[in-house]
C-alpha positions as CSV (number, residue, x, y, z in Angstrom):
1,M,-26.4,98.9,23.1
2,N,-27.4,95.8,21.2
3,P,-30.8,94.2,22.0
4,P,-30.6,90.8,23.8
5,A,-30.3,87.8,21.7
6,H,-33.4,85.7,21.3
7,A,-34.0,82.2,20.3
8,H,-34.9,81.7,16.6
9,A,-38.6,81.7,16.0
10,P,-40.1,78.5,14.7
11,A,-40.2,78.2,10.9
12,P,-43.5,79.0,9.4
13,A,-45.7,76.0,8.9
14,S,-46.6,74.5,5.6
15,A,-50.3,73.7,5.1
16,I,-51.3,70.7,3.0
17,L,-54.9,70.7,2.0
18,L,-56.2,67.3,1.0
19,A,-59.0,67.4,-1.7
20,R,-59.6,64.0,-3.3
21,A,-62.1,64.1,-6.2
22,G,-64.1,61.0,-5.4
23,S,-66.8,60.9,-2.7
24,K,-69.7,58.5,-2.4
25,G,-71.6,60.4,0.2
26,V,-71.5,63.9,-1.4
27,P,-70.1,63.7,-5.0
28,G,-67.8,66.6,-5.8
29,K,-68.0,67.9,-2.2
30,N,-64.7,69.7,-2.2
31,T,-65.6,72.0,-5.0
32,R,-69.4,72.2,-4.3
33,P,-70.7,75.7,-3.7
34,I,-71.2,76.3,0.0
35,A,-72.6,79.7,1.1
36,G,-71.5,81.3,-2.1
37,K,-68.1,79.8,-2.8
38,P,-66.5,76.4,-3.4
39,C,-66.2,74.3,-0.2
40,I,-62.4,74.2,-0.6
41,A,-62.2,78.0,-0.7
42,W,-63.3,78.1,2.9
43,T,-60.4,75.9,4.1
44,I,-58.0,77.9,1.9
45,G,-59.3,81.1,3.7
46,H,-58.7,79.5,7.1
47,A,-55.1,78.7,6.2
48,Q,-54.5,82.1,4.7
49,S,-55.8,83.9,7.8
50,A,-53.4,81.9,10.1
51,A,-50.3,83.8,11.1
52,S,-48.3,80.5,11.6
53,I,-48.7,79.4,8.0
54,G,-46.1,80.3,5.4
55,R,-47.1,78.2,2.5
56,I,-50.3,76.6,1.3
57,A,-50.5,73.7,-1.1
58,V,-53.5,71.6,-2.3
59,S,-53.1,67.9,-3.1
60,S,-55.8,66.7,-5.5
61,D,-56.6,64.5,-8.4
62,D,-59.5,67.0,-9.3
63,P,-58.5,69.5,-12.0
64,R,-61.2,71.9,-10.7
65,A,-59.9,71.9,-7.2
66,L,-56.4,72.5,-8.4
67,D,-57.6,75.4,-10.6
68,I,-59.4,76.9,-7.6
69,A,-56.2,76.5,-5.5
70,Q,-54.0,78.2,-8.0
71,S,-56.5,81.1,-8.5
72,L,-56.4,81.7,-4.7
73,G,-52.6,81.8,-4.6
74,C,-51.9,78.2,-3.4
75,T,-49.5,75.7,-4.8
76,P,-51.5,73.0,-6.8
77,L,-50.1,69.5,-6.4
78,R,-51.3,66.8,-8.8
79,R,-52.0,63.7,-6.6
80,S,-50.9,60.4,-8.1
81,D,-53.7,58.0,-9.2
82,A,-52.6,55.4,-6.6
83,L,-53.4,57.8,-3.8
84,A,-56.7,59.0,-5.3
85,T,-58.8,56.0,-4.5
86,D,-61.3,55.7,-1.6
87,T,-59.0,53.2,0.1
88,A,-55.9,55.5,0.0
89,R,-54.7,56.8,3.4
90,I,-54.4,60.4,4.2
91,D,-50.9,60.1,5.6
92,D,-49.7,58.6,2.3
93,A,-51.2,61.5,0.4
94,A,-49.7,64.0,2.8
95,R,-46.2,62.4,2.5
96,E,-46.4,62.6,-1.3
97,A,-47.3,66.3,-1.0
98,A,-44.6,67.0,1.5
99,T,-42.1,65.4,-0.8
100,Q,-43.3,67.3,-3.8
101,L,-42.9,70.5,-1.8
102,G,-39.5,69.6,-0.4
103,I,-40.6,70.5,3.1
104,A,-37.6,70.9,5.5
105,A,-37.2,68.8,8.6
106,S,-37.7,71.9,10.8
107,T,-40.9,73.0,9.2
108,P,-44.2,72.2,11.0
109,I,-46.8,70.6,8.7
110,V,-50.5,71.3,8.9
111,I,-53.0,68.9,7.3
112,L,-56.4,70.3,6.5
113,Y,-59.3,68.5,4.8
114,A,-60.9,70.5,2.0
115,N,-64.4,69.3,3.0
116,V,-64.4,71.1,6.3
117,P,-65.8,74.6,5.5
118,V,-66.5,75.5,9.2
119,R,-63.7,75.7,11.8
120,P,-63.2,77.9,14.9
121,A,-61.3,81.1,14.4
122,G,-57.6,80.8,15.4
123,L,-57.7,77.0,15.4
124,I,-54.7,76.6,13.1
125,D,-52.5,79.0,15.1
126,R,-53.5,77.2,18.4
127,A,-52.5,73.8,17.0
128,V,-49.1,75.0,15.6
129,E,-48.3,76.9,18.8
130,L,-48.9,73.8,20.9
131,L,-46.8,71.7,18.5
132,T,-43.8,74.0,18.5
133,R,-44.0,75.0,22.2
134,T,-44.1,71.5,23.6
135,G,-41.9,69.8,21.0
136,C,-44.5,67.0,20.6
137,D,-44.9,64.9,17.5
138,S,-48.5,65.8,16.6
139,V,-51.6,67.8,17.6
140,Q,-55.1,66.8,16.6
141,S,-58.3,68.7,17.2
142,Y,-61.2,67.1,19.2
143,Q,-64.7,67.8,20.3
144,P,-66.8,66.5,23.2
145,V,-68.7,63.5,22.1
146,G,-71.9,64.8,23.6
147,K,-74.7,62.3,23.9
148,Y,-72.8,59.7,21.9
149,H,-70.7,58.8,24.8
150,P,-68.8,55.5,24.8
151,W,-70.4,54.6,28.2
152,W,-73.7,54.6,26.4
153,T,-72.5,52.4,23.6
154,A,-74.2,48.9,23.4
155,R,-74.2,45.8,21.4
156,V,-77.5,44.7,19.9
157,G,-77.6,41.1,18.8
158,E,-79.5,39.5,15.9
159,D,-82.3,38.5,18.3
160,G,-82.5,42.1,19.7
161,Q,-80.8,41.4,22.9
162,V,-79.0,44.4,24.3
163,R,-75.6,44.0,26.0
164,P,-73.0,46.4,27.2
165,W,-70.2,47.2,24.7
166,E,-67.8,46.5,27.5
167,G,-68.1,45.4,31.1
168,D,-71.1,43.9,32.7
169,V,-73.4,46.8,33.4
170,L,-75.4,48.5,30.7
171,N,-74.6,52.3,30.3
172,H,-72.1,52.0,33.2
173,N,-75.2,52.5,35.3
174,T,-75.1,56.2,34.4
175,F,-78.2,57.8,32.9
176,R,-77.7,61.5,33.1
177,R,-75.5,63.2,30.5
178,Q,-74.0,65.5,33.1
179,D,-72.7,62.5,35.1
180,L,-70.6,61.2,32.2
181,P,-66.9,61.6,32.4
182,P,-65.4,63.9,29.7
183,A,-64.8,62.1,26.4
184,F,-63.7,63.5,23.1
185,I,-63.6,62.5,19.5
186,P,-61.4,63.7,16.6
187,D,-63.4,66.3,14.7
188,G,-61.4,66.5,11.4
189,A,-60.6,70.2,11.7
190,I,-56.8,70.0,11.8
191,I,-53.7,67.8,12.2
192,A,-50.4,69.6,12.9
193,L,-47.3,67.5,13.1
194,T,-43.6,67.3,12.5
195,R,-42.1,66.1,9.3
196,R,-40.4,63.3,11.3
197,A,-43.7,62.1,12.6
198,L,-45.4,62.2,9.2
199,F,-42.6,60.1,7.7
200,C,-42.8,57.6,10.6
201,E,-39.3,58.4,11.8
202,V,-40.1,58.7,15.5
203,P,-38.5,55.8,17.4
204,G,-40.7,53.3,19.3
205,V,-43.9,53.9,17.4
206,P,-45.7,50.6,16.5
207,P,-46.6,50.3,12.8
208,G,-50.1,50.9,11.9
209,P,-52.5,53.4,10.3
210,H,-51.9,56.0,13.1
211,A,-48.1,55.6,13.3
212,F,-47.7,59.0,11.6
213,F,-49.0,60.8,14.7
214,G,-45.8,59.8,16.4
215,Q,-45.3,59.0,20.1
216,D,-46.1,62.2,21.9
217,R,-49.6,63.0,20.7
218,R,-51.4,66.1,21.9
219,G,-55.0,67.4,21.5
220,I,-56.8,70.7,21.4
221,I,-60.5,70.9,22.2
222,N,-63.0,72.7,20.1
223,P,-66.5,73.6,21.3
224,E,-69.2,71.0,20.5
225,G,-70.7,71.8,17.1
226,S,-68.0,74.3,16.1
227,V,-66.7,72.1,13.2
228,V,-68.7,71.0,10.1
229,D,-67.1,68.1,8.2
230,I,-69.1,67.4,5.1
231,D,-69.9,63.8,4.6
232,S,-73.6,63.9,3.9
233,E,-76.2,66.2,2.5
234,V,-77.3,67.1,6.0
235,D,-73.8,68.4,6.6
236,V,-74.1,70.6,3.5
237,L,-77.3,72.1,4.9
238,L,-75.7,72.7,8.3
239,A,-72.6,74.3,6.8
240,E,-74.7,76.6,4.6
241,H,-76.7,77.7,7.6
242,V,-73.7,78.3,9.9
243,L,-71.7,80.2,7.3
244,K,-74.7,82.3,6.1
245,E,-75.5,83.2,9.7
246,A,-71.8,84.2,10.3
247,Q,-72.0,86.5,7.2
248,A,-75.3,88.1,8.1
249,P,-75.1,91.7,9.2
250,A,-75.5,92.2,12.9
């Protein structure tokens, strides 16, 4: 007796790692040694450990990042000079990479930043699963904002006068953190999306820098402090500490 027919499994996702050479905050951060290996190597390892990823490519204008990518079994993609400036948008760089790879319309796309050496285990598979299961346009990871809550945001004038950012009551009249409503901020750990969304082919989406997320945007929540996005020397120290602690024998 033949086994029952099953629906086709989703196509394995293609991971695009973005690793621009220039950085004003931490020069050379994508290839800087972090806890014993180049920063980008940690992100490559995250992608390689994900069951949902079928192909990994690195888009960069940095020859060293491309050499590291190739040595670790990834596809190196030379980024065009026009998309290697500090004003270039990540969606433009991702579209260029997707075109270079010839990614099919049915293939989920995962965008990972090379300067994020710390991510929760299983995050990539969680994001791809939500994308494919719901048929949404994109999935982005978030973390709780913690004490930097929008209700506690204020305007401070030139004369030092403090006013609410919005509304008429400072701090929304809330002074205990546990009384704040849940609020989340993108943490830079992952963006998973369809090719149609990335190429702004979803109907009804207004133009703008976030149009590539599509219409149906979903989020997954990471624990507070579980992602380290290197933008400063303090972030470098934090990533070193977290990764060395994780590698330490029990």
